[in-house]
Structures are given as C-alpha cells and as structure tokens.
N, C-alpha and C positions, 0 to 999 in steps of 0.2 A: 050353348048358348049358359049363361053365367048364372051358376046357381044364385038365390035371392041372399040365402045365410052368408055366404063366398063372395058378392059383396057388397056387403054388410060392412063384414071383418074388413076388405080392403076402404073402405070411405073413413073406416072410424081411425085406421092409423095412421089415412092421409093424412086425418084431421088435427089429432096428436101431433103429429111431424109440424107441419106449419104452426099449429101453436108453440111449440119449443124456438121458431127458430124467429115466433115474431116475439116472446118476451125473456128474450136473453137482458140477465141485469149490469146494469152498470157501475164499475167500481169507485169507489168516493175518492177524488181526485189527495192523497195527504195535504198537509199544514205544513207552509213554507216557513221555517222559524226564522222570526225576525229580531233584530239586536236594534232595540233603541236610545242605549243609551253605555256606555261606557266610563271607569270611573274604577283611579286617577288614568289618564292618557302618560302623568311623562312618571310613571312608581320607582323608585328605589329599589335593588335587592331587599328579598323577604319579604314588603308589603305587598298585600292583599287586594288582586284587581279585582270589583265586582262587575261583571255583564248582565244589564238590562235586559229584558224583551221577551218575548210569547213563545211553546212551542221546543222549548228545549227536554220538557217532558222531566222524567223524574231518577233515568238512568245515566249512573255515569259511565260504562262502559258503551254506551252509545254515543258519547259522546267522542269529539275531534277537535282542543281550542292549541292553535298552536300563535305565533310570531314570529315572521318572514316563517325563515326552513324549520324554528325547533318547537317543535311540541313540546305541551307543557300538561303535567297533569292538576288532573283538577280534583279541589279537597271538599267541592259539595255543588248539586246541582236541586232546583226543583225545577217546575215549567217556568216560573219568568224569572228564574236567575241560574249564571254561576259564577263561579268563585275560583281562583287560583294565584298560587303564590309565589310572588317571583321570584327564578334559582335566579344567582347570584350568574352565574353563564351568562343569564340571557342578552342577546343586543335590542335594542332599537330595528321596528318593523311592526308591518302592516300583523292584523288583527286575522285569524279565518276561524268560523265555529263550524262542522257538520254534526248534523243527528242523522244518525243512521244512514250516514252516506248525503244526506242532501245537505246541501251549502245555505247557513239562514244570510238573507238579505240586510246588508246594512244599514238603517234606518232610523240613528244615530245622526243627529248635522254635522256634525263635525267629524264628520268619519270614523277612519278606526286605525289612526296609525297611535303606536304606541313609539313613545320616544323613552330609554331608560336612560334613566341618571343618577350618577356615581353614591353607592352610601356614606352619605354624611355622618363623620364622625362626633362620636358622644364627648360635648364639653367637658375636659378634665379638671378638676376645682383643687384649689390647697387649703391646705383645714387645719393643719396641725406642723410641729414640729419638735423633737424632744431631741436628743436635750437645746433648748437655745444660746448654749456658749459652752466653747470648749477650744482645745489648740487645734495647729495643722493636726492631719497622723490622723484625727478621731474619725469615727463611726457616726451620724445623727439618723435617725428615722424621722423621713418625712411624710403625714398623711396626707391622703385625697381622696379621692376618687378619678376614674377612670384613666391609672395609669395605662401601658404596655408592658405587660409583661413582658416583652421584649428589652432584655437590659437594653439596646441601642438604640432605640427609637424616645428613652426619655435622659431629655440635660437639665439637669441639674446646675446654672451656675450660681458664682459667690459674688461679692462685692470685690473689686481690687484694683489698688492705686498703680498698678505695672503694666503692661503690654492692653492698658482698656480700663470702660467701666465695668467688665466682670470676669470672670475667667471659668472656668468650665468644671467639675468639679466629678469623679470618678461615681460610676452607678456601680454599687457594689450586689447589692440584689433589686426583683424590681418586683411587683403582683398588682390587681389593678386598681389596688388602694392604699400599695403600703412601697415608697424606696428606702434604700438605707446607702445614704452615699461616704464618701469620705472629702473632711474637707479641706480646699485645694492646699499646694503651696502657693503666698502670695495672694491668701484671700486676705480682705481685713474685715472688720466688722461693717456689717451694712444688710441691706434686702436680699435674698433668696429668694431666685425665679426659678418656675416649669415653664418648660418645655415636652409636649406629649405628641411625638408624629407632625410635629411641624405648626402644633394647635398649642396658645401660650393660655394654661390653667387657669382660674379663676379663682384671687383672694378671697377665703369667706371673709363676710361682715365680722369686722370688727378681730380679726386676726391680723397680728403683728407681724412680718415676715422678717425681721430684723434679728440676724444670729453674729453673737459677738466674739469676734474671736481675742483667746485668753492669749498671751507672752511666754506660758510657760514651757520651759522646755526642757531637757538635758543639764545636770550640773556637772560633769567632766568639761577641760578645754575642748579647746575647736576654732585651729585655724584655719581653716577652710570656707574659702566666703560660699561657696557652691554646694556646704553643706548644716540642717540645718538639724542638729542633736533636739529628739523629741522626748527622751524621758535615758533613765539610767544615767550609768555614772560613766558613760565611755568620752575619750579623749581624741583627739583628732587631729590629724598635724600629718603635711602633705612631705614626703622625703624625697619625688624623685619627678622628675615630669622624662617622658622619653620623649625620642626624636617623631618617633614613627607609631602607628596602635601599638599599644603593646598586645600577642599573642599571648602562648604558653609559660605562666609562672610557679616558679617552686622556690622554696627554700632550704641549703639546706641546714640543718638542724646543731648536729654536732661542732660544724666549723660558721655556724653562723652568716651565712652567707646569700642573698637574694639574688637570681641569675631567671631571666624573662626574655626570649626570641621577640623578633618585630613580625613574624611573619603572619599575615593575618586573611578572610577571605577579599578585603578591600586594599590589602599592601603584599602582594604575591608573588609578583615581580623577581624572576631569577636574578641572582646579584644584587636586592637591593636587600635583603634582613640577612639578620644576624642574632648572634648572642649576646648579651649583656650582663653583668653583674655588677650586688650594687650592694656598700654595707647599709645593713637595716638598722642603725642609730642614724641616717641619712647625711653623715657627714661625705663632701666627695659627692660628685657627679657622678650617672652609670657610665662603665667603661666597658670598650670590647670585650669581652673574652677572647678570642679570636678570628687573626687576621685568614685565618683557611680558608682556600677560596669552594672547598664544598664544604659549607658547612651557610646553606641556605635556604630557605622550605625548611624551617625548625618548628615542626605543627606541637612535640612535645619532648617533656627534657623531663627530666631526677639524675640522682647523684649515688656515688658510694659510701660504705662506710671510711673509704678514706680521701671523699674528699675530691673524687673523681665526677665528673660531667658528660650525659649523657644522651644524644641529642639526637631525635628520633625525624630522619627527617622524609618529607613527602617526593620523592623524585620526577611526579606528571609524565609518567611515562605511561601508566596507566589507575585504574579511579583506586588499587588498593596495594602498589607496591609502593617500598619504604626500603631505607637503608638505617644503620644506628652508625654513629661515632663516637667512640669514647674522648672523651677532650681531658688532660689534667689539667686540675685547681688555678693552675700560674695558664694556660691559655699555650704551655710553649710545645706541647705535644699533642697530634691528635692522630687517632688510630679508627680504620675502618675496620669498623666489627663485622658486620654481616653485609654486603651490597647488593640495592636490589631486590629485595624478596616480595614476593605476596600475600601480604597480612589475609586476606580471606583463604589460608589454606586448606579452614576445611567447612567453616559453618559457616559464621560474623563474620559482619566488618567492623563492628566493638570492638575497641581494643582499649588498654588501659597501659600505662607504661610503669612498671615499678622494678626495681632491684632486690633478689631478695638476700638474706645474712650467707650464703654461698656465692656472690657473684651472676647468678641469674638471670635475664631480664625478663619479664615475665608481662605480655600481655592482655591476657586472659585465664582464667583457670583450664592448664591444661593445651597452654601455650605460649613459650621461650624460645629465650636463647639460649644455649647451655654453654658453660666454661670454655666449653671448644670452638664458641661459636658457631654452630649447628644448630638451623632453628629445629625444635623440636615439638609435634603436634602430639598428643595425649587425648585429645577428643576426643571423647565416645556418643556424646549428645549437646543438641544444642542447650545453655542455658540462655531459657524462654524470659525474656522481660527483663532485662538486665540495662538501667538507665544508662548511656553514652555521657546526656548531654552536662552532668553534674563534675563525669571525671575522675569519683572516686577518689578513697586517700589512701592514703600511706601511713601506717600506724608505728611501725616499726621493723626491721629485718624478715618480719615472721608473714607477719597481720600485715591487708588491706583492707575497707569498708568500701562495698558499691550497692550499689539500692538496686531493689528487684518488683517489678509488677507484680503479684501472683499470677494477675487472672489475663495480664498481658496485654493491658489494656491502657496504663500509663492516668488510670486514675487516682487521683492520690489518695483514694481509701482505701486501695488493694495494696499499695506499694509499703517496704520495708526497706531496713539495711541490712546484708549478709557479711561473714565475716567469710575474707578468700583467705585464706591456707597460702601464702608462697615458695614455700619451699615443697607439702606434699598435694599443692592446686583442690581440697577440700572447699566444700563452700559447705556451711551455717549460716544459718539464724541468728543472729546479736543481738535477737532481743530487746531491737530494738524499731518506731517508726519512725518519719515525719509529723503523722498526729500525735504522739508522747511529747511529739520539742515542742508544734509550734499547733497545737491542737485548741488552747486556752487563747492565744491573739485572734482566733478565726475557726471557732467551734464549727460551724454553718460549710464554711469549705470546704473540713478537715473529713467530712463525713457527707459529701459532696460524690460528684459523678463526672467532677471535674478535673482536668486533667493538672499534674504539680508540673509547676512553673519552674524561677529558676530556683534550687538548694545548692549551694555549694556547705562542705565539713573539709574541719581539719583535724590534727590532736599537736599537743604539744608534749613534751618531752615525758609528762607525769600520762600520760592516756588520757588526760581530760580532751571529750569533746569541743568544737564551739561549729557554730552552727549559724548560718547568714541566709532568709530568703527575702523574695521580694514579697511585699504583702497591698499592692496596691496601684495596679500596670493596665493599664486599656492601652488599644494601640493609638497613636499617634501624641499621646499624651509627653508633657516634660518634663514630669516632675515621679518620683517613688521615690515611696517609701518600703525602708529595707531593717528586720529583726536580725536581732542577735543572741544566741541563746548559749547556753553552756549544760554542756552534758559530765557529771565526774567519773570520770572510772569505774567501768561494773554499775552502775547506774542506770536507767531506763529510764529517769523525771530530770526535766529540765529546767534550767536558774534565766529570767529572765535580765541580758547585759544592759540593753537600752534598743532607744529604733529611733532612727535616724532617719531624713530623708534628703536626697540628694536633688537641686532643684531642674539643674539643666545637662542631664548625663545624652550622649550623644547614640554611639554604634551601640553602646555598656547594653542597650535594650533589645539589638537583635538576635532572635533566636536562631545560634546557630555556638557550634561547639568552641569554649576557651573563651566565649562571650564575657562573663563573670570569672572572672578570678580570686580566688578566697585562700590565705596563706597564714602560718600561724611558727611562731617559733620555739624553742627550747619553754621556755618562759610564759607563752602564753599570749603575748601581743601579738598580733593582730592586720594584716595587711591584705590590703583590699583594688583592684585594677578599678578606677574612677573617668571620667569624663576623657574616656580611651588612652590615654598615654598618663594622666597620673597614676598613682602609689600615694595610698590613700593609711598610713600607719597608726591604726585605732586598740590603743593603750586602756588597760580593766580598768 
C-alpha cells in the first residue's frame, strides 16, 4: 500500500509536468520587411537611390542590398528608408533587399527593376580668350568650364579659307577651366569654337569669340612656298630637291660640300639608293658621288680633314651588322675599311659616326675603328641615357656633342649636353642643356616630365652652336613650328634667330632616326631637310 505522503508527492509531480506541457509559449513571427517605392529607378553613376518601406531596422550590417548579381554598399538605413550610391560599375538588374536573411517583399506597383543610365557629361562653356589677336604660331589662352584635363579630348577650331570652314589648332595644355592653344597655319580672322569629348562648348552671353589674325612675320627673305617665317631675320631658299627622300645629310666644312644619302625606312630596297653631293651655294643639281655597286643602304656619312667621304652601310643581314667604306672626294676611289661587323659588340646599339684628327672612325665612346681598320672596343660601362635620334654633332677633330638623359628616362628636364673627346673616348658635362637654349620659348614644357621631341644641333667653324626644335606638334597635324637659336662658343645662353612654320611637311614628322636633318657650314649658314626631298638653306 502506498503511503499517503508518497502518493501526494507523486500527484504533485504529475500535475506540474502536465502544466508545463499545456502552457508552452508561442514565439512571435518576425515582421516581413516591405519595399513600397524605389527612387530613382533609372539612376546614373554616383546618384543616390532611396528605398522606402517598413521593417528595415537601423543596423547597416543586418542589411544586404543588391542589383542583379552586384552587392551594394548601404550609405544609411532607418526602419523606413535605405539609401545607397550607384557605383560606376553597376549594370541594370532587379533590386533585392534582405534584413537578417529575410527577403523584403516588393510592394512597389512599378516593380524593382533598376535601369542604370550612362553619366551625362557636364556641358562645357567658353567664357574668355586672351589675347584676342595675334599671328600664326602664337599661343593663346581660352577660359571656360568643364574642359577635359586630357588634352586630346579638347578640340579647338579657328576660321580658315583653305580646306574647309575651320582648322584644328594644337592644344598645348589643358585643365578643367583653361586651354592653351597655338594659332594654326591657314587660320584667318573669325570665330573660335571648342568641343569637349564631342560636346560643343556653350559661349557665354555677350562674349565675342572672334580672333583677329595678324600678318606679322619674319623680316628675312623667303622664296619657299610652304614655309611661313614667323619671327626673326632668317632668310629661306630651296637649293635642291632630291629624287627620293633624303636620309643622312652632312656637310664637309673645310671643303664646303654637302653630302646626303637617299636610304630611309620608306626607301630601303638594295640597289635603289646611293650618295649624292651638292654645292651649298645651290648652283647645279645634286650629283651622284660614286656608281660603285657596294654603295647602297647608307645610313650615316662623315668626312675627314682631306675631304674623303666615309659611308656606314647597313648590310641587312642582322639588326646591327654594318660595313664602312672610304670614298675619295671625286668618287673615283672606293675602299672597303671594314666589312660586316657587329655594331652591338659590347653594350648598346646606339651609335654615331665621326672621324677624329687621327683618322679613327668613332661610333660611341669606347667603340671605334682604328687606323689599321680593326674594330676596337674599350667600353667598360653602358653610357645610360644617350639619345640617338638627335644624331649628335661634330665640333672639330677632337670633340663631338651628344645628348644624355641623366635619369635615363628621356624627360626633357633631365637632359643635358655632354662633350665626347673623340681621341680619348672621355665624356664630360658640357655645361649646357636644352632648357638653357629653349626654356624661354616654352617654360612649361622644359620643366615638365614630357619627353624631348626633335632637337638637332650643328656647329660652325668658330664653334658656335645652332639648335633647332619643333614647337607645336601633335599626331595628325599637317603643320609644325620650328625655333632656331644660336649658342655662342663658350656660352650656356642662347639667342633667338627666328621661328618658322612648315605648312605641309610629310614624312619629316615621323619619329625615326634621320627624319630631321640639320647642318651648318663654316660661316654659320644652316641647311634643313624639309618636305622629304628638299634642302632648305637658312641664312642669318
């Protein structure tokens, strides 16, 4: 028999157990978030999209927002509103939102489709111009808003009477509010217009866009139709026209004779090129120096004190295989100096071509052909940063000048002239830079990180240097302005001799060695290859 107190205890346990089973609490169902509107549904990159609804909470990390397969960063959230900024990479798709893993219900009657539209460029404006008059080649400043800092995206047009109603100008620099441009060849007095990334700039109310072109030009003589003398007292005349494009061109100063070859990249067929000689006075046509069949493919020329011509021939059997020939001044005798040697014997494929007072042929410091006809290399290190496209310049039997980038990066502000002793192969700082010579013509360029464009230089018998550089070239242009300056012997300052514009140059503008040729005779008369085949004499 169960004792009474045990029975009562058992009954109490059973009652408590039943009570627990019958009183289990029901957990509340979480509220399903709802989206009632999305604005805008056709945003552009950087726009802010607002999602309105309920049940969003206020904790950013609890949210997941996406359009299509792209997860988005939420910028702000409160229980009834979510905001996010449209990234540049977002593509159109359907908006989805979840809070703590619970997907929001779309109650927006227009749906949740998001269509991303391309960002609309701000409209450029044109508000000022300074100066409002000048001559071809002058640089002027145009002011406005929403220009493109990338120069090529800005197009500036001047009125013209040739080739259409407008002509494209060269943009020299660009910010969002200012453009500097050079007045182009064939520009005439008339309105100036600007487009930025294809959008026409709106002219400010009351602003007159007319630019007046002055006819001021150089005071020297000029008989060359495609050259426009812009300043100075230089005189221009054409003394010869070659049959084919001119490659290398030199002058024998002691004997006053110009020599040139017609071997170039565009005219490199063996047997179709040779060496010519020309009287600098311009009397008579160019004459073939020699008919020797070996004299083809001539890439460089030089002369010795006796007037013999030395020709460096590219053999075409390897990237750096050359031969050297010695030709008498009358062309009757041709002697093979060294046949099929490798120019890259030690370090660099950059080379020059000078003869020192001892009769040695010098290619670069430490590499030469001696008087016995042997290739001798004493190079011990690579002469970093030496520019090849300038070609160097022969001063006299002892020295030549080269250009060197001290940082080996070709930036104009790092380039200096170095003096090469042709007898000892020693190289020393010449105490002169392109900035010394041309810095006042374009201060912004010569202190920039831009690379040096074309520069050529030559010496007269008194060791005065003459230097020429291009001032305004962009790819596709059909005109170029050149600056000519003189550096007196022993000086590091220059004098402006003049500027001129070639209206229709052709291959001259291509970037390869010998595209620009510039030489000086003993008296300081200058000679310039122009329009591929013409030799222009420039007198001071």
